[in-house]
N, C-alpha and C positions, 0 to 999 in steps of 0.2 A: 655544303655537305662534302665531306671527304670521300670522293667517289672512287679514287684509285684503289684504296684498300677493298673496296667492294668488287673490284675487277672490272669497273667501268672506266675507260679511258675517253674522255670527251674529246671532241675535235672541233676545229674552227674557234669561235670566240670563247668556248668553255674548254679549251684544250688544257687548262692547268687544274690543280687539285681544289682550289677554292675560288669562290665567286669574288672577282675584284671589285664588283659594284658595292658590296658590302663595306670592304675596307675604303673605298673612295668616298662613300657617304659618312663614314665615320671621321675620316680626316677633314672633309668639309665642314662637318658639325662643329668640330673643335675650332677651327679657324674662324668660323662664323661667330661663335661664342665670344672668342677673344678679341677679334678685330672687326666684328660687325659686317664682314662681307667674306662670303666663302671663296670668292674670286679675287682675293687680295693679292696684289703682285709681289713676289719675292723681294724686289727692289724698293719697296715702299713700306717696309715694316715700321711701324710707329715706335719711336724712342720711348723707352719705360723711364720712370722716375730715376732709375739708376743708369749708370754707365752702359750703354747698348752694347751687346755681345756680337761680334762678327760670327756669322754662321755659315756653314757650308755642309752639303751632303754630296755623296758621290754615286754616280750611276755608270753604266756602260752601254755602248751601242749593242743592240740585240744582233746587228748584222755583222759586227766584229768585236766580239768581247775581248779579244786579246790586244786591242788598240788602246791608246792612252785614254784613261777614264775621263768622264765628263764630270766637271765639278760645278754644281749649282751654288752660287754665292749671294749673299745678302749685302755685299760690300764691294768697294773698289780698292785696288791696291797698286803698287808700283807698275806692274806689268799685267795685271788682271782687272777684270770688269765684271760689275754686278750682272747677274743672270737676267735675261729677259723672259721670264716664264712666271706663272702663278705659284703661290706656295703649295697648293695642293698637287700640282703637276710635278713639282720637285720631289714632294714626299712620295707620290706613287711611284715615281722612277726609281727612287732609292730603296723601295720596299717591294719592287716586282721581282722577288726571288724566283728564278727559273724552276719551272714544274709546279710553283705553288700559287702565284698569281700572274695573270697575263701581263705582258709588256704593255707600256704606254707610249703612244706616238703624239708628238706635238713639235711645234717649231714651223719654220718657214725656209725650206720644204720640211714636211713632218719627218722625224727620226724616231725610230723605236728603241726605247730604253728598258733596260733590266737592272735589277740590283747591282750596286757596286760591289757587293760581296763576291760576285762572279768574277774572280781573278784579283780582286782588291778587298779582301775580307778584313784586312787590317789597315785602315786609312791613316795610320799615324805617321807615315812618311810624307803623305799628301798633306797632312795637317802642318808638318814641320815646314814644307815647301811654301804653303800659303802664308805661314807666319812671317817667312822671310820677305815675301812680297808686300805685306802689310807694313812691316817695321824693318826696312832694309838696313838702318842704322845700328841695329841691335846685333851684338856678336855672340851672345849667349842666350839660349832659350831654355824654358822648363816645358817639358811635356809629360803630362799625366795620361796614361793609357789605361782604359778599363775594357778588359776582355769579356767574353761571354761564356768563359769556361773552356779549358783545354779538352779536346776530343781525343778519343783514341782512333787514330787513322787506321782504316781496314783497307787491305789491298784487293781490289777488285778487278778483275781482268776486263777486257774489252767486251762489253755485254753484246755488241753487234755480232761478235764472232760466234756466239752461242746459239743463234737462231737455228731452232730445230734440234739442238743438242741438249737434251733433257739432263743428262748427267752433269754437264758444265753449268746449266741453269742451278741445278740443285746445290752444287758446290758453292756457287756464288750466294745463294740463299742461306746456306749453313754459315758462311762468313759473315753475312749481314746479321745474323742472329747473335753473333758474338757481342754486339753492341746493342741490339734490340731483342732481348730474349723472349718478349711477348709476341713476337712476329710468328711464331710457330703456332700460336693460338689461332691466328686469323687463317692460316692454311694448314689444318690439322693433319692432313694427309700428304704433307709435302715430300715425305720419304719415299712414297709410292705413286705419287701423281705422274701421269703420263705427258702433262702439259701444264705449265703454269698459266694462270690468266694473265692477260695483258697488263693489268694494273701492277702485278708482282714484277714484271719485267721493267715496267717504268720505274718502280721503287729501286731496283738494283742498279739502274742507270743514274739514279739520282745519288745513290750511295757513292758511286764512283766520283761523280762530280764533287760531292761534299768533301770526300777525302782529300782531294787535292787542294780544297779551300783551307783545310787544316793546316797542311803544309805551308801554304802561303802565309797564314796568320802568324805562325810562330818564327818563320824566316825573317819577317819584317821585325819582329821583336828582338831577334838576335842582332840584326844589323844595327838598330838603333841602340841596343846596349853597349855597342862598341864605339859608338860615336860620342865619346866624352869630351872632345875639344870644344864643341859648340852646343852641347846639349847636357842638361840635368834632367834625367829620365827617371820616371816612376811608373812601373807597369803592375797593375793589380789584375789578376786573373786566377778564378777558382781553379786549383789544379786537378780536381777529381769530382766525379758524380754529376757535374752540371753540363759540361761540354757535349756528352752524348745524348742529351735530351733534344728530341727533334723541334724543328721550327713550329710545327704544328700542334706540339704537346702543351697546350695552354692549361690544361687541368694540372700540369706539374708545376705550377707556380709556387705552391707551399713548399715542394721539395727544393726547388730553386732557391728559395728564401732561407731555408734551414741550412743547406750546404753553403750558402753564401755567408750566412751569419757565423758558421763554424770556421770557415777560412779566415773571416776578419778577426776571429777571436784567438787565432794562432799566435804565439809570441813574435814570431818572425814578421807576419803580416802587420801586426800592431805596431811594431817598431817602425816598419817601413811607412806605415800610415802617419805616424807621429812625425817622421822626418819630413815627409812630404808637406804636412800642414805647417811645420816650423819653417820649412824653406819658403813656402808661398807667402806666409805672414811677414817674415823678415824681409823679403825682397820687396813686398808692396811698401813696407814702412820706411824703405831707404830713399 
């Protein structure tokens, strides 16, 4: 249940908006259906009839999110080693979005992990680095990057400074409504309220964090776009209407599908898609 919008901010194991047990159970069910064991190690993924794909996911230390991200790998490389964890543990670590799902601890000694999107929302550069470790003799790589939609960054001040200042809180709330217009329906008296519920304060804090992630994602894209010497780069990212849909808005799936289909149907996107497919096919056939 989404408790924050109802004004209830859980503490302890239930400190986040959604129950991580539900997510964890779903992940384990999928792994068990595919591999016959929900506790299957990441290092022992069975080869398929086709060429096995090297896979990694990214997480961050919950104690130091600004540190070098943790890469959970299913492969060995020139200077990297396969990760010693279970598949579901890696999946939980990379989906533990702050304030949405509780962090997960594992390892010896146990380390708490959160979603790699916290500071590494676009892992394309990490992917390029991993490819170099896997194929050190290769001098040129092709990278296909799929974004989740460009968001409108909203400037949110330091929410901690607004404690007890209802006017500043109201100003933050109004800024947030520029991207979430239905927010006012949840707090209909926001213009005259004397104190916002704790859940709304948490939501404002979350908006501040998400705004910084938007900048991070596009900055990585800009850097890779300039890296023409060793990289053939294709970036696909819906440029409107999708990026501002929240992580929790699963009911908006039809909207995401419609906006993505419209984006793919645009002449410029279609040309880029065809160029990408042509390059991949021609390179594979060489």
